[in-house]
N, CA, C, O and the ligand as a Tripos MOL2 file, in Angstrom:
@<TRIPOS>MOLECULE
protein
  261   259    66     0     0
PROTEIN
NO_CHARGES

@<TRIPOS>ATOM
      1 N          62.6360   77.4740   78.2920 N.3       1 MET1
      2 CA         63.4900   78.5150   78.8850 C.3       1 MET1
      3 C          63.8820   78.1590   80.3120 C.2       1 MET1
      4 O          65.0310   78.3150   80.7260 O.2       1 MET1
      5 N          62.8790   77.6740   81.0530 N.am      2 ALA2
      6 CA         63.1460   77.3130   82.4390 C.3       2 ALA2
      7 C          64.1860   76.1950   82.5090 C.2       2 ALA2
      8 O          65.0560   76.1800   83.3790 O.2       2 ALA2
      9 N          64.0670   75.2620   81.5650 N.am      3 LYS3
     10 CA         65.0090   74.1350   81.5420 C.3       3 LYS3
     11 C          66.4270   74.6240   81.2700 C.2       3 LYS3
     12 O          67.3920   74.1610   81.8780 O.2       3 LYS3
     13 N          66.5280   75.5660   80.3460 N.am      4 GLN4
     14 CA         67.8470   76.0900   80.0010 C.3       4 GLN4
     15 C          68.4970   76.7340   81.2120 C.2       4 GLN4
     16 O          69.6920   76.5790   81.4620 O.2       4 GLN4
     17 N          67.6730   77.4630   81.9570 N.am      5 GLN5
     18 CA         68.2060   78.1620   83.1170 C.3       5 GLN5
     19 C          68.6910   77.1570   84.1660 C.2       5 GLN5
     20 O          69.7380   77.3320   84.7890 O.2       5 GLN5
     21 N          67.8900   76.0960   84.3390 N.am      6 THR6
     22 CA         68.2690   75.0640   85.3020 C.3       6 THR6
     23 C          69.6020   74.4440   84.9210 C.2       6 THR6
     24 O          70.4680   74.2210   85.7670 O.2       6 THR6
     25 N          69.7470   74.1750   83.6470 N.am      7 PHE7
     26 CA         70.9980   73.5770   83.1860 C.3       7 PHE7
     27 C          72.1650   74.5310   83.4440 C.2       7 PHE7
     28 O          73.2370   74.1120   83.8810 O.2       7 PHE7
     29 N          71.9470   75.7980   83.1720 N.am      8 ALA8
     30 CA         73.0060   76.7820   83.3860 C.3       8 ALA8
     31 C          73.3720   76.8580   84.8640 C.2       8 ALA8
     32 O          74.5430   76.9820   85.2240 O.2       8 ALA8
     33 N          72.3510   76.7820   85.7080 N.am      9 ASP9
     34 CA         72.5910   76.8090   87.1520 C.3       9 ASP9
     35 C          73.4450   75.6260   87.5720 C.2       9 ASP9
     36 O          74.4030   75.7640   88.3340 O.2       9 ASP9
     37 N          73.0720   74.4490   87.0530 N.am     10 LYS10
     38 CA         73.8020   73.2340   87.4040 C.3      10 LYS10
     39 C          75.2440   73.3290   86.9410 C.2      10 LYS10
     40 O          76.1720   72.9700   87.6660 O.2      10 LYS10
     41 N          75.4130   73.8140   85.7350 N.am     11 ALA11
     42 CA         76.7600   73.9350   85.1800 C.3      11 ALA11
     43 C          77.5880   74.8870   86.0180 C.2      11 ALA11
     44 O          78.7670   74.6430   86.2750 O.2      11 ALA11
     45 N          76.9670   75.9620   86.4380 N.am     12 ALA12
     46 CA         77.6710   76.9530   87.2520 C.3      12 ALA12
     47 C          78.0670   76.3380   88.5870 C.2      12 ALA12
     48 O          79.1690   76.5630   89.0870 O.2      12 ALA12
     49 N          77.1520   75.5590   89.1550 N.am     13 LYS13
     50 CA         77.4410   74.9180   90.4410 C.3      13 LYS13
     51 C          78.5690   73.9090   90.2920 C.2      13 LYS13
     52 O          79.4650   73.8390   91.1330 O.2      13 LYS13
     53 N          78.5230   73.1410   89.2330 N.am     14 ALA14
     54 CA         79.5590   72.1390   88.9910 C.3      14 ALA14
     55 C          80.9180   72.8040   88.8500 C.2      14 ALA14
     56 O          81.9260   72.2950   89.3400 O.2      14 ALA14
     57 N          80.9330   73.9280   88.1850 N.am     15 ALA15
     58 CA         82.1820   74.6510   87.9970 C.3      15 ALA15
     59 C          82.7050   75.1520   89.3370 C.2      15 ALA15
     60 O          83.9130   75.1710   89.5740 O.2      15 ALA15
     61 N          81.7910   75.5560   90.2070 N.am     16 MET16
     62 CA         82.1840   76.0400   91.5310 C.3      16 MET16
     63 C          82.7780   74.9010   92.3570 C.2      16 MET16
     64 O          83.7690   75.0800   93.0660 O.2      16 MET16
     65 N          82.1530   73.7250   92.2520 N.am     17 MET17
     66 CA         82.6160   72.5800   93.0290 C.3      17 MET17
     67 C          84.0280   72.1900   92.6070 C.2      17 MET17
     68 O          84.8830   71.8910   93.4410 O.2      17 MET17
     69 N          84.2500   72.1990   91.3150 N.am     18 LYS18
     70 CA         85.5510   71.8190   90.7820 C.3      18 LYS18
     71 C          86.6040   72.8470   91.1690 C.2      18 LYS18
     72 O          87.7710   72.5090   91.3670 O.2      18 LYS18
     73 N          86.1940   74.0740   91.2730 N.am     19 GLY19
     74 CA         87.1390   75.1330   91.5660 C.3      19 GLY19
     75 C          87.5930   75.7600   90.2780 C.2      19 GLY19
     76 O          87.8410   75.0760   89.2850 O.2      19 GLY19
     77 N          87.6980   77.0510   90.3070 N.am     20 SER20
     78 CA         88.1140   77.7380   89.0930 C.3      20 SER20
     79 C          89.5870   78.0960   89.1930 C.2      20 SER20
     80 O          90.1400   78.2640   90.2800 O.2      20 SER20
     81 N          90.1840   78.2030   88.0590 N.am     21 LYS21
     82 CA         91.6090   78.5060   88.0270 C.3      21 LYS21
     83 C          91.8460   80.0060   87.9950 C.2      21 LYS21
     84 O          91.1040   80.7590   87.3650 O.2      21 LYS21
     85 N          92.8700   80.4100   88.6720 N.am     22 CYS22
     86 CA         93.2620   81.8070   88.6030 C.3      22 CYS22
     87 C          93.9550   82.0520   87.2760 C.2      22 CYS22
     88 O          94.8790   81.3230   86.9160 O.2      22 CYS22
     89 N          93.5300   83.0530   86.5560 N.am     23 PRO23
     90 CA         94.1670   83.3320   85.2650 C.3      23 PRO23
     91 C          95.6000   83.8460   85.4140 C.2      23 PRO23
     92 O          96.3900   83.7710   84.4730 O.2      23 PRO23
     93 N          95.9260   84.3570   86.5720 N.am     24 ALA24
     94 CA         97.2470   84.9600   86.7540 C.3      24 ALA24
     95 C          98.3120   83.9190   87.0880 C.2      24 ALA24
     96 O          99.3920   83.9370   86.4970 O.2      24 ALA24
     97 N          98.0260   83.0060   88.0300 N.am     25 CYS25
     98 CA         99.0560   82.0530   88.4480 C.3      25 CYS25
     99 C          98.7260   80.6200   88.0640 C.2      25 CYS25
    100 O          99.5750   79.7370   88.1850 O.2      25 CYS25
    101 N          97.4950   80.3760   87.6000 N.am     26 GLY26
    102 CA         97.1310   79.0330   87.1560 C.3      26 GLY26
    103 C          96.7780   78.0880   88.2750 C.2      26 GLY26
    104 O          96.4900   76.9190   88.0190 O.2      26 GLY26
    105 N          96.7900   78.5520   89.5040 N.am     27 GLU27
    106 CA         96.4050   77.7430   90.6500 C.3      27 GLU27
    107 C          94.8940   77.6450   90.7370 C.2      27 GLU27
    108 O          94.1730   78.5500   90.3160 O.2      27 GLU27
    109 N          94.4160   76.5160   91.2970 N.am     28 ILE28
    110 CA         92.9870   76.3880   91.5440 C.3      28 ILE28
    111 C          92.6650   77.1730   92.8090 C.2      28 ILE28
    112 O          93.3440   77.0430   93.8270 O.2      28 ILE28
    113 N          91.6390   77.9730   92.7290 N.am     29 PHE29
    114 CA         91.2420   78.7590   93.8990 C.3      29 PHE29
    115 C          90.7750   77.8500   95.0310 C.2      29 PHE29
    116 O          90.0360   76.8910   94.8070 O.2      29 PHE29
    117 N          91.2040   78.1530   96.2160 N.am     30 GLN30
    118 CA         90.7340   77.4560   97.3990 C.3      30 GLN30
    119 C          89.7100   78.3430   98.0890 C.2      30 GLN30
    120 O          90.0550   79.4160   98.5850 O.2      30 GLN30
    121 N          88.4660   77.9120   98.1240 N.am     31 PRO31
    122 CA         87.4850   78.7410   98.8070 C.3      31 PRO31
    123 C          87.5930   78.5630  100.3170 C.2      31 PRO31
    124 O          87.4860   77.4470  100.8250 O.2      31 PRO31
    125 N          87.7990   79.6280  101.0110 N.am     32 ILE32
    126 CA         87.8460   79.5530  102.4740 C.3      32 ILE32
    127 C          86.8220   80.5120  103.0560 C.2      32 ILE32
    128 O          86.4100   81.4890  102.4290 O.2      32 ILE32
    129 N          86.4330   80.1920  104.2760 N.am     33 LEU33
    130 CA         85.4770   81.0380  104.9630 C.3      33 LEU33
    131 C          86.2430   81.8950  105.9470 C.2      33 LEU33
    132 O          86.8780   81.3820  106.8680 O.2      33 LEU33
    133 N          86.1820   83.1920  105.7520 N.am     34 MET34
    134 CA         86.9040   84.0880  106.6170 C.3      34 MET34
    135 C          85.9110   84.7890  107.5400 C.2      34 MET34
    136 O          84.8980   85.3340  107.1010 O.2      34 MET34
    137 N          86.2310   84.7570  108.8170 N.am     35 VAL35
    138 CA         85.3540   85.4340  109.7620 C.3      35 VAL35
    139 C          86.0740   86.6460  110.3170 C.2      35 VAL35
    140 O          87.1560   86.5350  110.8930 O.2      35 VAL35
    141 N          85.4770   87.7710  110.1400 N.am     36 THR36
    142 CA         86.0640   88.9840  110.6850 C.3      36 THR36
    143 C          85.1210   89.5490  111.7360 C.2      36 THR36
    144 O          83.9010   89.4710  111.5940 O.2      36 THR36
    145 N          85.6860   90.1100  112.7780 N.am     37 SER37
    146 CA         84.8570   90.7020  113.8120 C.3      37 SER37
    147 C          84.9890   92.2130  113.7580 C.2      37 SER37
    148 O          86.0370   92.7620  113.4170 O.2      37 SER37
    149 N          83.9390   92.8350  114.0890 N.am     38 GLU38
    150 CA         83.8950   94.2760  113.9540 C.3      38 GLU38
    151 C          83.1590   94.8290  115.1670 C.2      38 GLU38
    152 O          82.0750   94.3580  115.5110 O.2      38 GLU38
    153 N          83.7440   95.8170  115.8080 N.am     39 LYS39
    154 CA         83.0560   96.3990  116.9570 C.3      39 LYS39
    155 C          82.2800   97.6120  116.4970 C.2      39 LYS39
    156 O          82.8180   98.5350  115.8870 O.2      39 LYS39
    157 N          81.0200   97.5790  116.8040 N.am     40 SER40
    158 CA         80.1820   98.7040  116.4160 C.3      40 SER40
    159 C          80.4890   99.8880  117.3090 C.2      40 SER40
    160 O          80.4660   99.7730  118.5340 O.2      40 SER40
    161 N          80.7710  101.0060  116.7060 N.am     41 SER41
    162 CA         81.1440  102.1720  117.4990 C.3      41 SER41
    163 C          79.9380  102.7870  118.2010 C.2      41 SER41
    164 O          80.0740  103.5170  119.1820 O.2      41 SER41
    165 N          78.7800  102.4810  117.6860 N.am     42 GLN42
    166 CA         77.5750  103.0710  118.2810 C.3      42 GLN42
    167 C          77.0640  102.2810  119.4730 C.2      42 GLN42
    168 O          76.8140  102.8440  120.5380 O.2      42 GLN42
    169 N          76.9050  100.9440  119.2880 N.am     43 SER43
    170 CA         76.3350  100.1320  120.3670 C.3      43 SER43
    171 C          77.4340   99.4900  121.2090 C.2      43 SER43
    172 O          77.1670   99.0390  122.3230 O.2      43 SER43
    173 N          78.6690   99.4410  120.6940 N.am     44 GLY44
    174 CA         79.7600   98.8500  121.4390 C.3      44 GLY44
    175 C          79.7410   97.3340  121.4330 C.2      44 GLY44
    176 O          80.5220   96.7010  122.1440 O.2      44 GLY44
    177 N          78.8700   96.7510  120.6490 N.am     45 SER45
    178 CA         78.7980   95.2930  120.5880 C.3      45 SER45
    179 C          79.5460   94.7800  119.3610 C.2      45 SER45
    180 O          79.6970   95.4760  118.3560 O.2      45 SER45
    181 N          80.0100   93.5300  119.4820 N.am     46 TRP46
    182 CA         80.7680   92.9330  118.3850 C.3      46 TRP46
    183 C          79.8260   92.2750  117.4050 C.2      46 TRP46
    184 O          78.8300   91.6560  117.7800 O.2      46 TRP46
    185 N          80.1550   92.4210  116.1850 N.am     47 LYS47
    186 CA         79.4210   91.6460  115.1980 C.3      47 LYS47
    187 C          80.4010   90.9330  114.2870 C.2      47 LYS47
    188 O          81.5000   91.4190  114.0180 O.2      47 LYS47
    189 N          79.9770   89.7730  113.8190 N.am     48 PHE48
    190 CA         80.8640   88.9410  113.0230 C.3      48 PHE48
    191 C          80.3820   88.8710  111.5850 C.2      48 PHE48
    192 O          79.1970   88.7000  111.3010 O.2      48 PHE48
    193 N          81.3240   89.0070  110.7160 N.am     49 ASN49
    194 CA         81.0090   88.9060  109.3000 C.3      49 ASN49
    195 C          81.6760   87.6640  108.7300 C.2      49 ASN49
    196 O          82.8710   87.4400  108.9230 O.2      49 ASN49
    197 N          80.9050   86.8760  108.0400 N.am     50 GLU50
    198 CA         81.4640   85.7150  107.3630 C.3      50 GLU50
    199 C          81.6000   86.0420  105.8910 C.2      50 GLU50
    200 O          80.6790   86.5460  105.2480 O.2      50 GLU50
    201 N          82.7660   85.7400  105.3900 N.am     51 ARG51
    202 CA         83.0250   86.0800  104.0080 C.3      51 ARG51
    203 C          83.6940   84.8910  103.3250 C.2      51 ARG51
    204 O          84.6060   84.2830  103.8850 O.2      51 ARG51
    205 N          83.2510   84.5680  102.1450 N.am     52 ARG52
    206 CA         83.9180   83.5330  101.3700 C.3      52 ARG52
    207 C          85.0040   84.1720  100.5260 C.2      52 ARG52
    208 O          84.7590   85.1170   99.7760 O.2      52 ARG52
    209 N          86.1990   83.6410  100.6640 N.am     53 VAL53
    210 CA         87.3150   84.2070   99.9200 C.3      53 VAL53
    211 C          87.9400   83.1220   99.0570 C.2      53 VAL53
    212 O          88.1410   81.9980   99.5170 O.2      53 VAL53
    213 N          88.2400   83.4450   97.8420 N.am     54 GLN54
    214 CA         88.9250   82.5250   96.9430 C.3      54 GLN54
    215 C          90.4160   82.8090   97.0540 C.2      54 GLN54
    216 O          90.8860   83.9070   96.7570 O.2      54 GLN54
    217 N          91.1400   81.7890   97.4900 N.am     55 VAL55
    218 CA         92.5660   81.9920   97.7230 C.3      55 VAL55
    219 C          93.4030   81.2700   96.6710 C.2      55 VAL55
    220 O          93.1560   80.1030   96.3680 O.2      55 VAL55
    221 N          94.3620   81.9440   96.1340 N.am     56 CYS56
    222 CA         95.3540   81.3290   95.2530 C.3      56 CYS56
    223 C          96.6960   81.9380   95.6110 C.2      56 CYS56
    224 O          96.8080   82.6970   96.5740 O.2      56 CYS56
    225 N          97.7080   81.6020   94.8340 N.am     57 LYS57
    226 CA         99.0560   82.0910   95.1650 C.3      57 LYS57
    227 C          99.1390   83.6140   95.1840 C.2      57 LYS57
    228 O          99.9210   84.2050   95.9290 O.2      57 LYS57
    229 N          98.3130   84.2290   94.3450 N.am     58 CYS58
    230 CA         98.3690   85.6900   94.2260 C.3      58 CYS58
    231 C          97.9950   86.4010   95.5260 C.2      58 CYS58
    232 O          98.5540   87.4500   95.8460 O.2      58 CYS58
    233 N          97.0500   85.8290   96.2730 N.am     59 ASN59
    234 CA         96.5630   86.5830   97.4270 C.3      59 ASN59
    235 C          96.6970   85.8180   98.7420 C.2      59 ASN59
    236 O          96.2340   86.3100   99.7710 O.2      59 ASN59
    237 N          97.3170   84.6220   98.7470 N.am     60 GLU60
    238 CA         97.3690   83.8390   99.9750 C.3      60 GLU60
    239 C          98.1240   84.5710  101.0790 C.2      60 GLU60
    240 O          97.7650   84.4730  102.2520 O.2      60 GLU60
    241 N          99.1620   85.2990  100.7060 N.am     61 LYS61
    242 CA         99.9310   86.0090  101.7340 C.3      61 LYS61
    243 C          99.0890   87.0830  102.3870 C.2      61 LYS61
    244 O          99.1570   87.3040  103.5960 O.2      61 LYS61
    245 N          98.3010   87.7390  101.5710 N.am     62 LYS62
    246 CA         97.4320   88.7950  102.0970 C.3      62 LYS62
    247 C          96.3540   88.2010  102.9940 C.2      62 LYS62
    248 O          96.0410   88.7420  104.0540 O.2      62 LYS62
    249 N          95.7880   87.0730  102.5480 N.am     63 VAL63
    250 CA         94.6590   86.4870  103.2690 C.3      63 VAL63
    251 C          95.1000   85.8980  104.5910 C.2      63 VAL63
    252 O          94.4170   86.0560  105.6030 O.2      63 VAL63
    253 N          96.2480   85.2130  104.5910 N.am     64 TYR64
    254 CA         96.6580   84.4930  105.7920 C.3      64 TYR64
    255 C          97.4710   85.3510  106.7450 C.2      64 TYR64
    256 O          97.7690   84.9080  107.8550 O.2      64 TYR64
    257 N          97.8320   86.5350  106.3600 N.am     65 SER65
    258 CA         98.6560   87.3620  107.2580 C.3      65 SER65
    259 C          97.8200   87.9010  108.3980 C.2      65 SER65
    260 O          98.3350   88.6180  109.2560 O.2      65 SER65
    261 ZN         96.4800   83.5710   91.3610 Zn       66 ZN66
@<TRIPOS>BOND
     1     1     2 1
     2     2     3 1
     3     3     4 2
     4     3     5 am
     5     5     6 1
     6     6     7 1
     7     7     8 2
     8     7     9 am
     9     9    10 1
    10    10    11 1
    11    11    12 2
    12    11    13 am
    13    13    14 1
    14    14    15 1
    15    15    16 2
    16    15    17 am
    17    17    18 1
    18    18    19 1
    19    19    20 2
    20    19    21 am
    21    21    22 1
    22    22    23 1
    23    23    24 2
    24    23    25 am
    25    25    26 1
    26    26    27 1
    27    27    28 2
    28    27    29 am
    29    29    30 1
    30    30    31 1
    31    31    32 2
    32    31    33 am
    33    33    34 1
    34    34    35 1
    35    35    36 2
    36    35    37 am
    37    37    38 1
    38    38    39 1
    39    39    40 2
    40    39    41 am
    41    41    42 1
    42    42    43 1
    43    43    44 2
    44    43    45 am
    45    45    46 1
    46    46    47 1
    47    47    48 2
    48    47    49 am
    49    49    50 1
    50    50    51 1
    51    51    52 2
    52    51    53 am
    53    53    54 1
    54    54    55 1
    55    55    56 2
    56    55    57 am
    57    57    58 1
    58    58    59 1
    59    59    60 2
    60    59    61 am
    61    61    62 1
    62    62    63 1
    63    63    64 2
    64    63    65 am
    65    65    66 1
    66    66    67 1
    67    67    68 2
    68    67    69 am
    69    69    70 1
    70    70    71 1
    71    71    72 2
    72    71    73 am
    73    73    74 1
    74    74    75 1
    75    75    76 2
    76    75    77 am
    77    77    78 1
    78    78    79 1
    79    79    80 2
    80    79    81 am
    81    81    82 1
    82    82    83 1
    83    83    84 2
    84    83    85 am
    85    85    86 1
    86    86    87 1
    87    87    88 2
    88    87    89 am
    89    89    90 1
    90    90    91 1
    91    91    92 2
    92    91    93 am
    93    93    94 1
    94    94    95 1
    95    95    96 2
    96    95    97 am
    97    97    98 1
    98    98    99 1
    99    99   100 2
   100    99   101 am
   101   101   102 1
   102   102   103 1
   103   103   104 2
   104   103   105 am
   105   105   106 1
   106   106   107 1
   107   107   108 2
   108   107   109 am
   109   109   110 1
   110   110   111 1
   111   111   112 2
   112   111   113 am
   113   113   114 1
   114   114   115 1
   115   115   116 2
   116   115   117 am
   117   117   118 1
   118   118   119 1
   119   119   120 2
   120   119   121 am
   121   121   122 1
   122   122   123 1
   123   123   124 2
   124   123   125 am
   125   125   126 1
   126   126   127 1
   127   127   128 2
   128   127   129 am
   129   129   130 1
   130   130   131 1
   131   131   132 2
   132   131   133 am
   133   133   134 1
   134   134   135 1
   135   135   136 2
   136   135   137 am
   137   137   138 1
   138   138   139 1
   139   139   140 2
   140   139   141 am
   141   141   142 1
   142   142   143 1
   143   143   144 2
   144   143   145 am
   145   145   146 1
   146   146   147 1
   147   147   148 2
   148   147   149 am
   149   149   150 1
   150   150   151 1
   151   151   152 2
   152   151   153 am
   153   153   154 1
   154   154   155 1
   155   155   156 2
   156   155   157 am
   157   157   158 1
   158   158   159 1
   159   159   160 2
   160   159   161 am
   161   161   162 1
   162   162   163 1
   163   163   164 2
   164   163   165 am
   165   165   166 1
   166   166   167 1
   167   167   168 2
   168   167   169 am
   169   169   170 1
   170   170   171 1
   171   171   172 2
   172   171   173 am
   173   173   174 1
   174   174   175 1
   175   175   176 2
   176   175   177 am
   177   177   178 1
   178   178   179 1
   179   179   180 2
   180   179   181 am
   181   181   182 1
   182   182   183 1
   183   183   184 2
   184   183   185 am
   185   185   186 1
   186   186   187 1
   187   187   188 2
   188   187   189 am
   189   189   190 1
   190   190   191 1
   191   191   192 2
   192   191   193 am
   193   193   194 1
   194   194   195 1
   195   195   196 2
   196   195   197 am
   197   197   198 1
   198   198   199 1
   199   199   200 2
   200   199   201 am
   201   201   202 1
   202   202   203 1
   203   203   204 2
   204   203   205 am
   205   205   206 1
   206   206   207 1
   207   207   208 2
   208   207   209 am
   209   209   210 1
   210   210   211 1
   211   211   212 2
   212   211   213 am
   213   213   214 1
   214   214   215 1
   215   215   216 2
   216   215   217 am
   217   217   218 1
   218   218   219 1
   219   219   220 2
   220   219   221 am
   221   221   222 1
   222   222   223 1
   223   223   224 2
   224   223   225 am
   225   225   226 1
   226   226   227 1
   227   227   228 2
   228   227   229 am
   229   229   230 1
   230   230   231 1
   231   231   232 2
   232   231   233 am
   233   233   234 1
   234   234   235 1
   235   235   236 2
   236   235   237 am
   237   237   238 1
   238   238   239 1
   239   239   240 2
   240   239   241 am
   241   241   242 1
   242   242   243 1
   243   243   244 2
   244   243   245 am
   245   245   246 1
   246   246   247 1
   247   247   248 2
   248   247   249 am
   249   249   250 1
   250   250   251 1
   251   251   252 2
   252   251   253 am
   253   253   254 1
   254   254   255 1
   255   255   256 2
   256   255   257 am
   257   257   258 1
   258   258   259 1
   259   259   260 2
@<TRIPOS>SUBSTRUCTURE
     1 MET1         2 RESIDUE 1 A MET
     2 ALA2         6 RESIDUE 1 A ALA
     3 LYS3        10 RESIDUE 1 A LYS
     4 GLN4        14 RESIDUE 1 A GLN
     5 GLN5        18 RESIDUE 1 A GLN
     6 THR6        22 RESIDUE 1 A THR
     7 PHE7        26 RESIDUE 1 A PHE
     8 ALA8        30 RESIDUE 1 A ALA
     9 ASP9        34 RESIDUE 1 A ASP
    10 LYS10       38 RESIDUE 1 A LYS
    11 ALA11       42 RESIDUE 1 A ALA
    12 ALA12       46 RESIDUE 1 A ALA
    13 LYS13       50 RESIDUE 1 A LYS
    14 ALA14       54 RESIDUE 1 A ALA
    15 ALA15       58 RESIDUE 1 A ALA
    16 MET16       62 RESIDUE 1 A MET
    17 MET17       66 RESIDUE 1 A MET
    18 LYS18       70 RESIDUE 1 A LYS
    19 GLY19       74 RESIDUE 1 A GLY
    20 SER20       78 RESIDUE 1 A SER
    21 LYS21       82 RESIDUE 1 A LYS
    22 CYS22       86 RESIDUE 1 A CYS
    23 PRO23       90 RESIDUE 1 A PRO
    24 ALA24       94 RESIDUE 1 A ALA
    25 CYS25       98 RESIDUE 1 A CYS
    26 GLY26      102 RESIDUE 1 A GLY
    27 GLU27      106 RESIDUE 1 A GLU
    28 ILE28      110 RESIDUE 1 A ILE
    29 PHE29      114 RESIDUE 1 A PHE
    30 GLN30      118 RESIDUE 1 A GLN
    31 PRO31      122 RESIDUE 1 A PRO
    32 ILE32      126 RESIDUE 1 A ILE
    33 LEU33      130 RESIDUE 1 A LEU
    34 MET34      134 RESIDUE 1 A MET
    35 VAL35      138 RESIDUE 1 A VAL
    36 THR36      142 RESIDUE 1 A THR
    37 SER37      146 RESIDUE 1 A SER
    38 GLU38      150 RESIDUE 1 A GLU
    39 LYS39      154 RESIDUE 1 A LYS
    40 SER40      158 RESIDUE 1 A SER
    41 SER41      162 RESIDUE 1 A SER
    42 GLN42      166 RESIDUE 1 A GLN
    43 SER43      170 RESIDUE 1 A SER
    44 GLY44      174 RESIDUE 1 A GLY
    45 SER45      178 RESIDUE 1 A SER
    46 TRP46      182 RESIDUE 1 A TRP
    47 LYS47      186 RESIDUE 1 A LYS
    48 PHE48      190 RESIDUE 1 A PHE
    49 ASN49      194 RESIDUE 1 A ASN
    50 GLU50      198 RESIDUE 1 A GLU
    51 ARG51      202 RESIDUE 1 A ARG
    52 ARG52      206 RESIDUE 1 A ARG
    53 VAL53      210 RESIDUE 1 A VAL
    54 GLN54      214 RESIDUE 1 A GLN
    55 VAL55      218 RESIDUE 1 A VAL
    56 CYS56      222 RESIDUE 1 A CYS
    57 LYS57      226 RESIDUE 1 A LYS
    58 CYS58      230 RESIDUE 1 A CYS
    59 ASN59      234 RESIDUE 1 A ASN
    60 GLU60      238 RESIDUE 1 A GLU
    61 LYS61      242 RESIDUE 1 A LYS
    62 LYS62      246 RESIDUE 1 A LYS
    63 VAL63      250 RESIDUE 1 A VAL
    64 TYR64      254 RESIDUE 1 A TYR
    65 SER65      258 RESIDUE 1 A SER
    66 ZN66       261 GROUP 0 **** ****
Protein backbone atom coordinates (compact mmCIF):
# COMPACT_ATOMS: atom_id res chain seq x y z
CA MET A 1 0.00 0.00 0.00
CA ALA A 2 2.78 2.37 0.92
CA LYS A 3 4.47 1.67 -2.40
CA GLN A 4 1.30 2.42 -4.31
CA GLN A 5 0.95 5.73 -2.56
CA THR A 6 4.54 6.65 -3.33
CA PHE A 7 4.00 5.89 -6.97
CA ALA A 8 0.85 7.99 -7.02
CA ASP A 9 2.73 10.85 -5.39
CA LYS A 10 5.48 10.64 -7.97
CA ALA A 11 3.00 10.53 -10.80
CA ALA A 12 1.20 13.55 -9.41
CA LYS A 13 4.47 15.44 -9.10
CA ALA A 14 5.50 14.53 -12.63
CA ALA A 15 2.18 15.78 -13.91
CA MET A 16 2.70 19.05 -12.05
CA MET A 17 6.17 19.49 -13.53
CA LYS A 18 4.90 18.94 -17.04
CA GLY A 19 2.05 21.33 -16.50
CA SER A 20 -1.57 20.57 -16.90
CA LYS A 21 -3.71 21.70 -19.74
CA CYS A 22 -6.66 23.95 -19.33
CA PRO A 23 -9.77 22.14 -20.48
CA ALA A 24 -11.30 25.38 -21.70
CA CYS A 25 -8.60 26.84 -23.97
CA GLY A 26 -6.14 23.95 -24.27
CA GLU A 27 -3.21 26.04 -23.10
CA ILE A 28 -0.68 24.65 -20.66
CA PHE A 29 -1.04 26.35 -17.32
CA GLN A 30 1.85 28.56 -16.33
CA PRO A 31 2.38 28.43 -12.60
CA ILE A 32 3.33 31.82 -11.26
CA LEU A 33 3.95 33.07 -7.79
CA MET A 34 1.78 36.01 -6.94
CA VAL A 35 2.60 38.17 -3.98
CA THR A 36 -0.13 40.30 -2.56
CA SER A 37 0.27 42.72 0.30
CA GLU A 38 -2.37 43.37 2.82
CA LYS A 39 -2.48 45.99 5.53
CA SER A 40 -3.83 44.76 8.77
CA SER A 41 -6.48 47.12 10.00
CA GLN A 42 -5.84 46.20 13.59
CA SER A 43 -2.05 46.42 13.92
CA GLY A 44 -1.45 48.67 10.89
CA SER A 45 1.38 46.46 9.70
CA TRP A 46 1.74 45.00 6.24
CA LYS A 47 1.69 41.35 5.64
CA PHE A 48 2.50 39.54 2.44
CA ASN A 49 0.73 36.58 1.04
CA GLU A 50 2.34 34.32 -1.50
CA ARG A 51 0.00 32.50 -3.74
CA ARG A 52 0.62 30.08 -6.57
CA VAL A 53 -1.60 30.82 -9.50
CA GLN A 54 -2.07 28.73 -12.62
CA VAL A 55 -2.30 31.06 -15.57
CA CYS A 56 -3.71 30.28 -18.99
CA LYS A 57 -5.45 32.31 -21.66
CA CYS A 58 -8.70 32.23 -19.72
CA ASN A 59 -7.41 34.17 -16.74
CA GLU A 60 -4.15 35.86 -17.83
CA LYS A 61 -5.86 39.21 -18.28
CA LYS A 62 -7.29 39.04 -14.81
CA VAL A 63 -4.02 37.92 -13.25
CA TYR A 64 -1.73 40.41 -14.96
CA SER A 65 -4.00 43.44 -14.73
ZN1 LIG B 1 -7.75 28.33 -20.17
